N, C-alpha and C positions, 0 to 999 in steps of 0.2 A: 883431639876430638876429629872425630869423622864430618865429613860435611854434611851428613845428614842431622847428625845431632846440632849443627850450628845452624841449619834451618829453622829445627823446630825449637830451639832457643829466638831464632828471630822472628820467626810468627808468633811464639807467646809473649816477646815481649811487645810485638805488633798490637794484638789484644788486646791484652791491659793497658796500652794508651790509646786504644781506640775506647776502652770502657772507661778508664776512666774522665776521658773528655766528655763521651755522653753523659755521665754520671754527673759533672760541673756543670755541663747546659740545664739538665733536670734541676737540679739545686744549687745554685753557686753563694757556697756560707761566705764567701768575703763580702758581695755586694749582695748577698740577700734577696737573690732574684730568683725567681722558678720560671723556667724554660724561657727564658732571654728576658721579664719585663718581672720589676718591682711588683708590691704591692696595689699600689696605687696606679699603675698602668692598666692590670688586671681588674681594678675594683672600675677603672672607664669604660674598658670593653664589655664587663659584664651589664655597666648600667646600659650603655648602646642595647646591646641585644635583647634587653628583658625587655625597652622601648619599644625592641622594632618588633619583637613575638608579640608584645600586647597589643599595639597596633594594629598586625596581622589579624590576631583572632578577632579582634574589634569590626575590619573590614568584612572578615569573614562572616562574622555573625549578623550584620548591616544585612548583606549580603540574602542570607538563608533568609530573615525577617521579610526582609522587603520579595524574597521569591514566594512564600510562604502566604503571603497576602494577596497574591494574583492567582496563586495555583487552589480550582476549586476541588476538593473528590469524586464529583461525579463528571466530571466533565472539562476542557480546554476553557482558559479566562478569554482568550479572542477566538472570534469566529466570524465576524467579521470582512475578514481579507480574502474570502473567496465565498462570492453569494454566489455563485454557481458548481454545484459540483461537478464532476470529471464522468467520463464514460468511459468503460474499457469494451473489450470482448474478446469471445475464444470460440476457437482456438489461436492460439498465435503461433506466427511458422518462429518471429525471433523475438526477443525480448528488446532487442536494440534498433529495431524497424518501427517508426514512428506508425507506421499503418498495419492495418491484420493482414497478411497473406498468403491464401490458403489458394496452392494449385494441385491438381489431381486427375486422373480420371475416370471418368464415371463407369463402374460396375468393376474395375481392377482393385481388389482389396490393398495391398502390397503400397500403392500407391497415394493411399487414405488411412491407413491403418495410424499411423501415427498422431493424425489427427483428431480420430474416434476415440482414442485411447487415453489422447489426452482430454476431450470432452468426457469420457465414462468416470476419471481422475478425478476430474473437478467436482461433476456433480456428487459422486461416491462422498468425499471430503466435507463437500459441502452444507448437502442436505440428504443423500439414503443413510450416511452412516449414524446420523444424528437420530435417536430416539423422540421421534416427534409424537410419540404417542403416551409420554412425562403427562399426563393431564394437572402436576403440578408448577409444570413451567410453559406447557404447548396449549395453546385453542387455535382448531378451526373458525376461522374470520369469513365475514362475509365483505363485500367488497365495499370498502370506504366505513367498515366497522372496528372500529381501535379496542382491540383484545381487552381483557378485561384485567385490572390494576396485578402488577405483578408477574405477567403473563405476557408472549409474545404470540404473535400468529406463526403457523406450523406454513411449510411450503411442500409441495408436495406435487415430487417430480411429474409423476405421473398423470396429475391434475391439471395442472399448469399449463406444461408444457406439448402437449396433443401430440402430432407427429413428430417431432421432434425429442418425443422422451421413447422413440426405439432404439436399437442396437445400435443400429448404424449410423444415425442420424441424419436420413439423407441424401450419404453419400454416395451409396452403393449404387442409386438410382439419377446419381448427376443433377441433385436439387440437395443442395449441402443447407446445414443449418447455423446459424450462428449466434450466438448468446450474447445477449448487452449486458453490462452491469451498470448503478449507476454506482459509485465510490462514494463510501458513509461517508457522510458530512454533519456533524454533529450539530442537532437541533433543529435539520433542514425537514419542510416537508411541503410536497409539492401544493402550488394555490393553483387552483381552476381560471380556467377564462373568463371572460362575460361573455354571453350568448353573442354577442355581436361581435367578438375580437378572436372565435376560435379560427385558427388556420385554416386554409383550405387541406393541406396535406393531412389534416387527420380528422375534418369535419363528418366524415362519414360514419367513424368509429368513436369518436370523440364520446368518453363519459368522466364528468367530473371529479367523479371518485378516483383519479387515474392521471399517471404524466401517461403520455400517447408517444405513441412511437411509429415514425415512419420514414423512409430510404431513398435515396432518388442518386438518377446516376451523378457522377461529380464532373460529367463536360456532357454535349449532346448526344456525342457516341456511345457514351456507357449507359446514357440515359434508353437510346434504340437496343442495345444488348443488356438492359436490366431485363426485362421483361415484369415478370408479376412474383409474386411474392405471398407471403401469409404471418402473421403477426401471433405470437402465444404466449400468455392471453392474451386476446383482441384488444383488449382496451390499455392492454401496458401494465405501469407499475402501479402498481396499487396504492393506495394512500396508507389502507390501515398497516402497512410496514413504515409509516411515518407516524413521527420522527425517531431518528435515532439516538439514545440517550445511552449509550453503552451498556445494555440492558445483558442480563443473564439470558445465555441462549438465544440469543437476535440472529435470526434468519433474513439476510439481505431476499430480496424480491429477484428474479433477473427475468429480462425478457428474450425468447428464442425469436429468432427469422429464418421465414424457410425459403430458400428461392426455386422457384417452380421452373422456370426457361430459362435460364441465363444462354447467353449464344456460345454456343463451342469452340473450343480453341482460340477466347478472344479472355485477353485479361478486360476486365470489367472494376475500373472506378468507383465505388459507393460510399454516398454521406448518409448514414444511420442518426436521426435527431431524434431524443427527449424534446416533447413540447409539454411544456406549462407555462403560467405567466411569471414564472419565478424564475425560471432559465433563462437565461441570456446567449447566446451564443457568440463565443470569443471568436473573432474572424482570423486572430493570428495562432490560435489551436485551434489540432483536432481533436483534441480530450476534453475540451471545457464545453458540455452541453449536447455535444455530439461526439462521433469517432469516425472514421476512414478507413474503408473495407477495399479489399483486393483479391478481386476472388477467378480466378480458370477452372473449368471445367472442360476436359479436351476427350475428345472422343474415345473407346477404350483402343 
């Protein structure tokens, strides 16, 4: 018998022995055990896992019932933990920075094209590409007058944003427009000030049917470099757009601030704040009730 035949026999013998061992492990007729356990042992394990999974399903059901009890179909259950909405600004140089930073050369398009392109995309996506002529959804609202039931107010950029609705948004003239937005907060509406409580910063243009906007330099030097500015619309955020309740087609309003004569070649830190009786500024945050800007307009 050759060596090759001996190896084949040896392999067959080993394979047969291993198969017999495995078969005996699966079912041992001598001890009447299945996979190493008797019927009583398997019954105990089966009972344990049955109880375990029944309890697991019960805990899951209790959790789901509790969650469904506090989830309302038309809005969040808890809204009291953020009494004052946040304020954000466009354009942004980097989403990772706390302040909105814009730096460009007046009249030099390649230095500000990134900002103006971002603004155009923002306005188009948010307003211009929306069919606001759909009378089943939208309605042209008067200041402070809520829309009809089932409808929301239009926000037509060319009517609301004045000079900040132009193609280059003032960047070609060194008079940049910045666009402010109140972050959506469910069921929130601006509360007007009493006549004797109107802040001096907004007293000249204050309208009780809106949340007013005013900006100031962050430090004394910034205040001197700030110059003058114009707010569009002048009254700020009209109350006809509030409260937000997840309405179909809802268009959140924005306010544009055009800075007319910033000191050239200086970084100007600016704080823009939204004013209403129920907007409390958080001193530890630049985004609650206000937002910080950093603007630098350089000579061409």
